[in-house]
PyMOL CGO cylinders between C-alpha atoms (Angstrom):
from pymol import cmd
from pymol.cgo import CYLINDER

trace = [
    CYLINDER, 194.78, 278.66, 300.25, 192.96, 276.01, 298.09, 0.3, 1, 1, 1, 1, 1, 1,
    CYLINDER, 192.96, 276.01, 298.09, 190.20, 277.04, 296.15, 0.3, 1, 1, 1, 1, 1, 1,
    CYLINDER, 190.20, 277.04, 296.15, 186.96, 274.93, 295.38, 0.3, 1, 1, 1, 1, 1, 1,
    CYLINDER, 186.96, 274.93, 295.38, 186.68, 273.45, 292.06, 0.3, 1, 1, 1, 1, 1, 1,
    CYLINDER, 186.68, 273.45, 292.06, 182.93, 274.75, 291.39, 0.3, 1, 1, 1, 1, 1, 1,
    CYLINDER, 182.93, 274.75, 291.39, 183.62, 278.19, 293.26, 0.3, 1, 1, 1, 1, 1, 1,
    CYLINDER, 183.62, 278.19, 293.26, 180.63, 280.06, 294.25, 0.3, 1, 1, 1, 1, 1, 1,
    CYLINDER, 180.63, 280.06, 294.25, 180.77, 283.97, 293.22, 0.3, 1, 1, 1, 1, 1, 1,
    CYLINDER, 180.77, 283.97, 293.22, 178.59, 286.73, 293.36, 0.3, 1, 1, 1, 1, 1, 1,
    CYLINDER, 178.59, 286.73, 293.36, 177.12, 288.12, 289.91, 0.3, 1, 1, 1, 1, 1, 1,
    CYLINDER, 177.12, 288.12, 289.91, 179.53, 290.97, 290.14, 0.3, 1, 1, 1, 1, 1, 1,
    CYLINDER, 179.53, 290.97, 290.14, 182.58, 288.71, 290.31, 0.3, 1, 1, 1, 1, 1, 1,
    CYLINDER, 182.58, 288.71, 290.31, 181.54, 286.24, 288.00, 0.3, 1, 1, 1, 1, 1, 1,
    CYLINDER, 181.54, 286.24, 288.00, 183.64, 287.35, 285.18, 0.3, 1, 1, 1, 1, 1, 1,
    CYLINDER, 183.64, 287.35, 285.18, 186.90, 288.45, 287.93, 0.3, 1, 1, 1, 1, 1, 1,
    CYLINDER, 186.90, 288.45, 287.93, 187.02, 285.16, 289.07, 0.3, 1, 1, 1, 1, 1, 1,
    CYLINDER, 187.02, 285.16, 289.07, 190.18, 284.14, 288.69, 0.3, 1, 1, 1, 1, 1, 1,
    CYLINDER, 190.18, 284.14, 288.69, 191.88, 287.67, 288.80, 0.3, 1, 1, 1, 1, 1, 1,
    CYLINDER, 191.88, 287.67, 288.80, 190.58, 287.54, 292.27, 0.3, 1, 1, 1, 1, 1, 1,
    CYLINDER, 190.58, 287.54, 292.27, 191.99, 284.15, 293.31, 0.3, 1, 1, 1, 1, 1, 1,
    CYLINDER, 191.99, 284.15, 293.31, 194.99, 285.27, 292.04, 0.3, 1, 1, 1, 1, 1, 1,
    CYLINDER, 194.99, 285.27, 292.04, 195.19, 288.40, 294.09, 0.3, 1, 1, 1, 1, 1, 1,
    CYLINDER, 195.19, 288.40, 294.09, 194.17, 286.37, 297.29, 0.3, 1, 1, 1, 1, 1, 1,
    CYLINDER, 194.17, 286.37, 297.29, 196.88, 283.84, 296.35, 0.3, 1, 1, 1, 1, 1, 1,
    CYLINDER, 196.88, 283.84, 296.35, 199.62, 286.79, 296.20, 0.3, 1, 1, 1, 1, 1, 1,
    CYLINDER, 199.62, 286.79, 296.20, 198.31, 288.06, 299.18, 0.3, 1, 1, 1, 1, 1, 1,
    CYLINDER, 198.31, 288.06, 299.18, 197.16, 291.37, 297.51, 0.3, 1, 1, 1, 1, 1, 1,
    CYLINDER, 197.16, 291.37, 297.51, 194.53, 293.81, 298.98, 0.3, 1, 1, 1, 1, 1, 1,
    CYLINDER, 194.53, 293.81, 298.98, 191.32, 294.11, 297.77, 0.3, 1, 1, 1, 1, 1, 1,
    CYLINDER, 191.32, 294.11, 297.77, 188.69, 296.45, 298.69, 0.3, 1, 1, 1, 1, 1, 1,
    CYLINDER, 188.69, 296.45, 298.69, 185.35, 294.90, 299.11, 0.3, 1, 1, 1, 1, 1, 1,
    CYLINDER, 185.35, 294.90, 299.11, 186.22, 290.96, 298.87, 0.3, 1, 1, 1, 1, 1, 1,
    CYLINDER, 186.22, 290.96, 298.87, 184.82, 288.38, 301.31, 0.3, 1, 1, 1, 1, 1, 1,
    CYLINDER, 184.82, 288.38, 301.31, 186.02, 285.10, 301.18, 0.3, 1, 1, 1, 1, 1, 1,
    CYLINDER, 186.02, 285.10, 301.18, 183.74, 282.00, 302.31, 0.3, 1, 1, 1, 1, 1, 1,
    CYLINDER, 183.74, 282.00, 302.31, 185.62, 279.03, 303.60, 0.3, 1, 1, 1, 1, 1, 1,
    CYLINDER, 185.62, 279.03, 303.60, 184.86, 275.72, 305.14, 0.3, 1, 1, 1, 1, 1, 1,
    CYLINDER, 184.86, 275.72, 305.14, 184.94, 276.24, 308.79, 0.3, 1, 1, 1, 1, 1, 1,
    CYLINDER, 184.94, 276.24, 308.79, 187.54, 273.80, 310.81, 0.3, 1, 1, 1, 1, 1, 1,
    CYLINDER, 187.54, 273.80, 310.81, 185.24, 274.12, 313.46, 0.3, 1, 1, 1, 1, 1, 1,
    CYLINDER, 185.24, 274.12, 313.46, 181.59, 272.55, 314.04, 0.3, 1, 1, 1, 1, 1, 1,
    CYLINDER, 181.59, 272.55, 314.04, 180.55, 275.43, 311.83, 0.3, 1, 1, 1, 1, 1, 1,
    CYLINDER, 180.55, 275.43, 311.83, 179.69, 275.06, 308.27, 0.3, 1, 1, 1, 1, 1, 1,
    CYLINDER, 179.69, 275.06, 308.27, 180.95, 278.03, 306.61, 0.3, 1, 1, 1, 1, 1, 1,
    CYLINDER, 180.95, 278.03, 306.61, 183.41, 280.70, 308.09, 0.3, 1, 1, 1, 1, 1, 1,
    CYLINDER, 183.41, 280.70, 308.09, 183.27, 284.50, 306.22, 0.3, 1, 1, 1, 1, 1, 1,
    CYLINDER, 183.27, 284.50, 306.22, 186.20, 286.53, 306.31, 0.3, 1, 1, 1, 1, 1, 1,
    CYLINDER, 186.20, 286.53, 306.31, 187.07, 290.07, 304.91, 0.3, 1, 1, 1, 1, 1, 1,
    CYLINDER, 187.07, 290.07, 304.91, 190.08, 289.83, 302.24, 0.3, 1, 1, 1, 1, 1, 1,
    CYLINDER, 190.08, 289.83, 302.24, 192.12, 292.20, 304.59, 0.3, 1, 1, 1, 1, 1, 1,
    CYLINDER, 192.12, 292.20, 304.59, 192.22, 289.44, 307.44, 0.3, 1, 1, 1, 1, 1, 1,
    CYLINDER, 192.22, 289.44, 307.44, 194.20, 287.01, 305.19, 0.3, 1, 1, 1, 1, 1, 1,
    CYLINDER, 194.20, 287.01, 305.19, 196.95, 289.74, 304.96, 0.3, 1, 1, 1, 1, 1, 1,
    CYLINDER, 196.95, 289.74, 304.96, 197.53, 289.20, 308.86, 0.3, 1, 1, 1, 1, 1, 1,
    CYLINDER, 197.53, 289.20, 308.86, 200.83, 287.11, 309.20, 0.3, 1, 1, 1, 1, 1, 1,
    CYLINDER, 200.83, 287.11, 309.20, 199.64, 285.23, 311.86, 0.3, 1, 1, 1, 1, 1, 1,
    CYLINDER, 199.64, 285.23, 311.86, 195.86, 284.04, 309.95, 0.3, 1, 1, 1, 1, 1, 1,
    CYLINDER, 195.86, 284.04, 309.95, 196.37, 280.48, 309.39, 0.3, 1, 1, 1, 1, 1, 1,
    CYLINDER, 196.37, 280.48, 309.39, 196.05, 281.44, 305.80, 0.3, 1, 1, 1, 1, 1, 1,
    CYLINDER, 196.05, 281.44, 305.80, 197.36, 277.73, 304.01, 0.3, 1, 1, 1, 1, 1, 1,
    CYLINDER, 197.36, 277.73, 304.01, 194.88, 275.78, 305.57, 0.3, 1, 1, 1, 1, 1, 1,
    CYLINDER, 194.88, 275.78, 305.57, 191.73, 277.73, 303.88, 0.3, 1, 1, 1, 1, 1, 1,
    CYLINDER, 191.73, 277.73, 303.88, 189.50, 276.12, 301.57, 0.3, 1, 1, 1, 1, 1, 1,
    CYLINDER, 189.50, 276.12, 301.57, 187.51, 278.73, 299.65, 0.3, 1, 1, 1, 1, 1, 1,
    CYLINDER, 187.51, 278.73, 299.65, 184.11, 277.86, 298.31, 0.3, 1, 1, 1, 1, 1, 1,
    CYLINDER, 184.11, 277.86, 298.31, 183.03, 281.08, 297.65, 0.3, 1, 1, 1, 1, 1, 1,
    CYLINDER, 183.03, 281.08, 297.65, 183.81, 284.97, 296.98, 0.3, 1, 1, 1, 1, 1, 1,
    CYLINDER, 183.81, 284.97, 296.98, 181.37, 287.87, 297.54, 0.3, 1, 1, 1, 1, 1, 1,
    CYLINDER, 181.37, 287.87, 297.54, 181.07, 291.55, 296.99, 0.3, 1, 1, 1, 1, 1, 1,
    CYLINDER, 181.07, 291.55, 296.99, 180.62, 292.76, 300.37, 0.3, 1, 1, 1, 1, 1, 1,
    CYLINDER, 180.62, 292.76, 300.37, 179.33, 291.10, 303.54, 0.3, 1, 1, 1, 1, 1, 1,
    CYLINDER, 179.33, 291.10, 303.54, 175.88, 290.92, 302.88, 0.3, 1, 1, 1, 1, 1, 1,
    CYLINDER, 175.88, 290.92, 302.88, 176.45, 289.30, 299.79, 0.3, 1, 1, 1, 1, 1, 1,
    CYLINDER, 176.45, 289.30, 299.79, 178.50, 286.93, 301.84, 0.3, 1, 1, 1, 1, 1, 1,
    CYLINDER, 178.50, 286.93, 301.84, 175.57, 286.14, 303.86, 0.3, 1, 1, 1, 1, 1, 1,
    CYLINDER, 175.57, 286.14, 303.86, 173.39, 285.39, 300.67, 0.3, 1, 1, 1, 1, 1, 1,
    CYLINDER, 173.39, 285.39, 300.67, 176.06, 283.31, 298.80, 0.3, 1, 1, 1, 1, 1, 1,
    CYLINDER, 176.06, 283.31, 298.80, 176.65, 281.25, 302.51, 0.3, 1, 1, 1, 1, 1, 1,
    CYLINDER, 176.65, 281.25, 302.51, 172.80, 280.64, 301.94, 0.3, 1, 1, 1, 1, 1, 1,
    CYLINDER, 172.80, 280.64, 301.94, 172.56, 279.95, 298.77, 0.3, 1, 1, 1, 1, 1, 1,
    CYLINDER, 172.56, 279.95, 298.77, 175.72, 277.55, 299.05, 0.3, 1, 1, 1, 1, 1, 1,
    CYLINDER, 175.72, 277.55, 299.05, 174.11, 275.51, 301.64, 0.3, 1, 1, 1, 1, 1, 1,
    CYLINDER, 174.11, 275.51, 301.64, 170.51, 275.24, 300.06, 0.3, 1, 1, 1, 1, 1, 1,
    CYLINDER, 170.51, 275.24, 300.06, 171.98, 274.28, 297.55, 0.3, 1, 1, 1, 1, 1, 1,
    CYLINDER, 171.98, 274.28, 297.55, 174.06, 271.09, 298.83, 0.3, 1, 1, 1, 1, 1, 1,
    CYLINDER, 174.06, 271.09, 298.83, 170.55, 270.96, 300.72, 0.3, 1, 1, 1, 1, 1, 1,
    CYLINDER, 170.55, 270.96, 300.72, 168.48, 270.52, 297.22, 0.3, 1, 1, 1, 1, 1, 1,
    CYLINDER, 168.48, 270.52, 297.22, 171.56, 268.28, 296.04, 0.3, 1, 1, 1, 1, 1, 1,
    CYLINDER, 171.56, 268.28, 296.04, 172.09, 265.93, 299.11, 0.3, 1, 1, 1, 1, 1, 1,
    CYLINDER, 172.09, 265.93, 299.11, 168.80, 266.60, 301.44, 0.3, 1, 1, 1, 1, 1, 1,
    CYLINDER, 168.80, 266.60, 301.44, 171.06, 266.74, 304.08, 0.3, 1, 1, 1, 1, 1, 1,
    CYLINDER, 171.06, 266.74, 304.08, 172.89, 269.50, 305.76, 0.3, 1, 1, 1, 1, 1, 1,
    CYLINDER, 172.89, 269.50, 305.76, 176.51, 268.07, 305.11, 0.3, 1, 1, 1, 1, 1, 1,
    CYLINDER, 176.51, 268.07, 305.11, 178.16, 271.01, 303.45, 0.3, 1, 1, 1, 1, 1, 1,
    CYLINDER, 178.16, 271.01, 303.45, 181.83, 270.22, 304.26, 0.3, 1, 1, 1, 1, 1, 1,
    CYLINDER, 181.83, 270.22, 304.26, 181.35, 266.37, 303.07, 0.3, 1, 1, 1, 1, 1, 1,
    CYLINDER, 181.35, 266.37, 303.07, 179.84, 267.29, 299.76, 0.3, 1, 1, 1, 1, 1, 1,
    CYLINDER, 179.84, 267.29, 299.76, 182.22, 269.92, 298.88, 0.3, 1, 1, 1, 1, 1, 1,
    CYLINDER, 182.22, 269.92, 298.88, 185.27, 267.77, 299.72, 0.3, 1, 1, 1, 1, 1, 1,
    CYLINDER, 185.27, 267.77, 299.72, 183.69, 264.65, 297.69, 0.3, 1, 1, 1, 1, 1, 1,
    CYLINDER, 183.69, 264.65, 297.69, 183.03, 267.03, 294.71, 0.3, 1, 1, 1, 1, 1, 1,
    CYLINDER, 183.03, 267.03, 294.71, 186.67, 268.62, 295.09, 0.3, 1, 1, 1, 1, 1, 1,
    CYLINDER, 186.67, 268.62, 295.09, 188.13, 265.05, 294.98, 0.3, 1, 1, 1, 1, 1, 1,
    CYLINDER, 188.13, 265.05, 294.98, 186.48, 264.03, 291.21, 0.3, 1, 1, 1, 1, 1, 1,
]
cmd.load_cgo(trace, "trace")
């Protein structure tokens, strides 16, 4: 599991970002944490509850986390914010390309 350099977070998790990332890496359960990742398919982003990441058959090592949210509703809102932010900066909705390009810098 990799984390985006400019990780998007809910307001509630701004101060707890490092602690939550550490728990996600160590596969420690968290009650209401949702992760937003780059999609491996044709979609832009995927949203997962952190409990799903605890399953042994889930491909955790290929995930690229771009956002952490408090609850599913906030995860949807944060996903919208990510896409809108990238569209404002680039004028296109090429989320994957922009995020991977920013990660390379």
